[in-house]
C-alpha positions as CSV (number, residue, x, y, z in Angstrom):
1,M,-44.2,-79.3,-6.3
2,L,-44.6,-76.1,-4.4
3,T,-43.7,-72.7,-5.8
4,R,-41.2,-70.5,-4.0
5,E,-44.0,-68.3,-2.6
6,E,-46.1,-71.3,-1.4
7,L,-43.0,-72.7,0.3
8,K,-42.3,-69.3,1.9
9,T,-45.9,-69.1,3.2
10,R,-45.8,-72.6,4.5
11,C,-42.5,-72.0,6.4
12,Y,-43.8,-68.7,7.7
13,N,-47.0,-70.4,9.1
14,I,-44.9,-73.1,10.8
15,F,-42.6,-70.4,12.2
16,Y,-45.6,-68.3,13.5
17,E,-47.2,-71.4,15.1
18,Q,-44.0,-72.3,16.9
19,E,-43.7,-68.8,18.2
20,Y,-47.3,-68.5,19.1
21,A,-47.1,-71.7,21.1
22,F,-45.7,-69.6,24.0
23,E,-49.3,-68.2,24.2
24,V,-48.0,-64.7,23.7
25,E,-48.4,-62.8,20.4
26,P,-44.9,-62.5,19.0
27,T,-43.8,-59.4,17.1
28,I,-42.6,-60.6,13.6
29,E,-41.6,-58.1,11.1
30,P,-40.0,-58.5,7.7
31,T,-36.5,-57.0,7.6
32,E,-37.5,-54.8,4.7
33,R,-39.5,-52.7,7.1
34,Y,-36.3,-51.2,8.5
35,V,-34.8,-50.3,5.2
36,H,-34.7,-46.6,4.2
37,D,-32.4,-44.8,1.7
38,Y,-30.6,-43.2,4.6
39,S,-30.6,-46.1,7.0
40,Y,-27.1,-47.7,6.7
41,P,-24.6,-46.6,4.1
42,I,-22.8,-49.4,2.3
43,A,-19.5,-48.5,0.7
44,T,-19.4,-48.6,-3.1
45,G,-17.5,-51.6,-4.2
46,S,-18.1,-53.6,-1.0
47,S,-18.6,-57.2,-1.8
48,R,-19.5,-58.2,1.7
49,I,-20.2,-56.9,5.2
50,I,-19.1,-58.8,8.3
51,F,-21.0,-58.1,11.6
52,R,-18.9,-58.8,14.6
53,E,-19.8,-58.8,18.3
54,S,-19.7,-55.1,19.1
55,L,-17.5,-53.3,21.6
56,P,-20.4,-51.7,23.5
57,Y,-22.0,-55.2,24.0
58,R,-18.8,-56.6,25.4
59,L,-18.1,-53.6,27.6
60,G,-21.7,-53.7,28.9
61,R,-21.1,-57.3,30.1
62,L,-17.8,-56.4,31.7
63,L,-19.2,-53.4,33.5
64,I,-22.0,-55.4,35.0
65,V,-19.6,-58.1,36.3
66,L,-17.2,-55.4,37.7
67,F,-20.1,-53.6,39.5
68,F,-21.5,-56.7,41.1
69,S,-18.1,-58.1,42.0
70,G,-17.2,-54.8,43.6
71,L,-20.4,-55.0,45.7
72,V,-19.5,-58.5,46.8
73,I,-15.9,-57.6,47.7
74,A,-17.0,-54.5,49.5
75,G,-19.5,-56.6,51.5
76,V,-16.9,-59.2,52.4
77,F,-14.2,-56.7,53.5
78,N,-16.6,-54.2,55.2
79,T,-17.0,-55.5,58.8
80,N,-18.1,-52.1,60.2
81,E,-14.8,-52.0,62.0
82,E,-12.0,-49.7,61.2
83,Q,-10.3,-51.0,58.1
84,S,-6.6,-51.4,58.0
85,I,-4.7,-50.3,54.9
86,Q,-3.8,-53.9,54.3
87,T,-7.4,-55.0,54.2
88,M,-8.4,-52.2,51.8
89,V,-5.5,-53.0,49.5
90,T,-6.4,-56.7,49.6
91,G,-10.0,-55.9,48.6
92,V,-8.9,-53.6,45.8
93,G,-6.4,-56.1,44.6
94,V,-9.0,-58.9,44.5
95,W,-11.3,-56.6,42.6
96,L,-8.6,-55.8,40.1
97,L,-7.8,-59.5,39.6
98,V,-11.5,-60.2,38.9
99,G,-11.5,-57.2,36.5
100,I,-8.4,-58.4,34.6
101,F,-9.8,-62.0,34.4
102,Y,-13.1,-60.8,33.0
103,W,-11.5,-58.3,30.8
104,R,-9.6,-61.1,29.1
105,L,-12.7,-63.3,29.0
106,F,-15.2,-60.7,27.7
107,M,-13.1,-58.5,25.5
108,K,-12.1,-61.3,23.1
109,I,-14.2,-61.2,20.0
110,N,-16.3,-64.3,19.8
111,L,-16.0,-65.4,16.2
112,E,-19.1,-67.7,16.6
113,W,-21.2,-64.5,16.5
114,D,-19.8,-63.4,13.2
115,M,-22.4,-62.9,10.5
116,E,-21.4,-62.2,6.9
117,I,-23.8,-60.8,4.3
118,S,-22.5,-60.8,0.7
119,Y,-23.6,-61.1,-2.9
120,A,-23.4,-64.9,-2.6
121,G,-25.7,-65.0,0.5
122,M,-25.3,-65.1,4.2
123,S,-23.1,-66.9,6.6
124,L,-23.9,-67.3,10.3
125,Q,-23.5,-69.8,13.0
126,G,-20.7,-71.4,11.0
127,R,-23.0,-72.2,8.0
128,S,-23.5,-70.5,4.7
129,F,-26.7,-70.0,2.7
130,T,-27.1,-68.7,-0.8
131,W,-29.9,-66.2,-1.6
132,E,-31.7,-68.9,-3.4
133,Q,-31.9,-71.0,-0.2
134,I,-33.2,-68.1,1.9
135,L,-37.0,-67.7,1.4
136,G,-37.4,-64.8,3.8
137,T,-35.8,-62.8,6.5
138,Y,-37.6,-61.5,9.6
139,F,-37.1,-59.9,13.0
140,L,-38.6,-61.6,15.9
141,R,-39.3,-60.2,19.3
142,R,-41.0,-62.2,22.0
143,K,-43.1,-60.0,24.2
144,G,-42.8,-60.6,28.0
145,T,-39.3,-62.1,27.8
146,S,-35.8,-60.7,28.4
147,E,-34.6,-62.0,25.0
148,G,-33.5,-59.5,22.5
149,T,-34.6,-59.2,18.9
150,K,-33.6,-62.1,16.7
151,L,-33.0,-62.3,13.0
152,V,-34.9,-65.2,11.5
153,L,-34.1,-66.9,8.3
154,L,-36.7,-69.1,6.6
155,L,-34.8,-71.7,4.4
156,D,-36.0,-73.6,1.4
157,N,-35.4,-77.0,3.2
158,G,-38.0,-76.0,5.9
159,E,-35.4,-75.0,8.5
160,I,-36.0,-71.9,10.6
161,L,-32.7,-70.3,11.8
162,H,-32.6,-67.8,14.7
163,Q,-29.7,-65.3,15.3
164,E,-29.6,-62.8,18.2
165,I,-28.7,-59.4,16.9
166,L,-28.1,-57.5,20.1
167,H,-24.5,-58.5,19.8
168,Y,-24.1,-56.3,16.7
169,T,-25.5,-53.0,18.1
170,G,-22.8,-50.3,18.3
171,F,-22.6,-46.9,20.0
172,I,-24.4,-45.3,17.0
173,R,-25.3,-48.3,14.9
174,D,-28.8,-49.8,15.1
175,A,-28.4,-53.5,14.3
176,K,-31.8,-53.8,12.8
177,R,-31.2,-51.1,10.3
178,A,-27.7,-52.2,9.5
179,V,-28.6,-55.8,9.0
180,S,-31.8,-55.2,7.0
181,S,-30.0,-52.6,4.7
182,S,-27.2,-55.1,4.1
183,I,-29.6,-57.9,3.3
184,R,-31.5,-55.7,0.9
185,H,-28.4,-54.3,-0.8
186,F,-26.6,-57.6,-1.4
187,N,-29.8,-59.6,-2.2
188,T,-30.9,-57.1,-4.7
189,M,-27.5,-56.7,-6.3
190,S,-27.0,-60.5,-6.6
191,Q,-30.1,-60.9,-8.8
């Protein structure tokens, strides 16, 4: 039977080979690399931290949609002729309706992205894992792709779980530091 360290090394090698299959050297860093004493304060007495899809992430998606829908609507209603007030009001009305629709769509918090880190372990993607089940935690960045940084969990059953962390970045909160500090705090305190 393999020791925990041997199992971790085996899972890491499989993970690395899967990522290297894209023929581009992936950037894989242990989450501990982003932990410093000052990185992310955790309130005394906290038994868990829940990371939710952040407001800046949702606002960013909304602004992109509004910008491009505004360009499309302006192109449709701009015929290089003198615009009547009715045409301009119709264009602005359509743009506002698109804005309201996407506001309702994007500003809802998507609970599927919730990630909880506690003394018991971690919960993400609707599943819970104890600290004993988690062999290692890493950040993955694939060079040459538009994908963001992912949190990777190596599990004792050989499973490799990926979670995008861009969703948790706030106006002043760096998701890497917040997640790694929380993992270290709760994992260390649970032992």
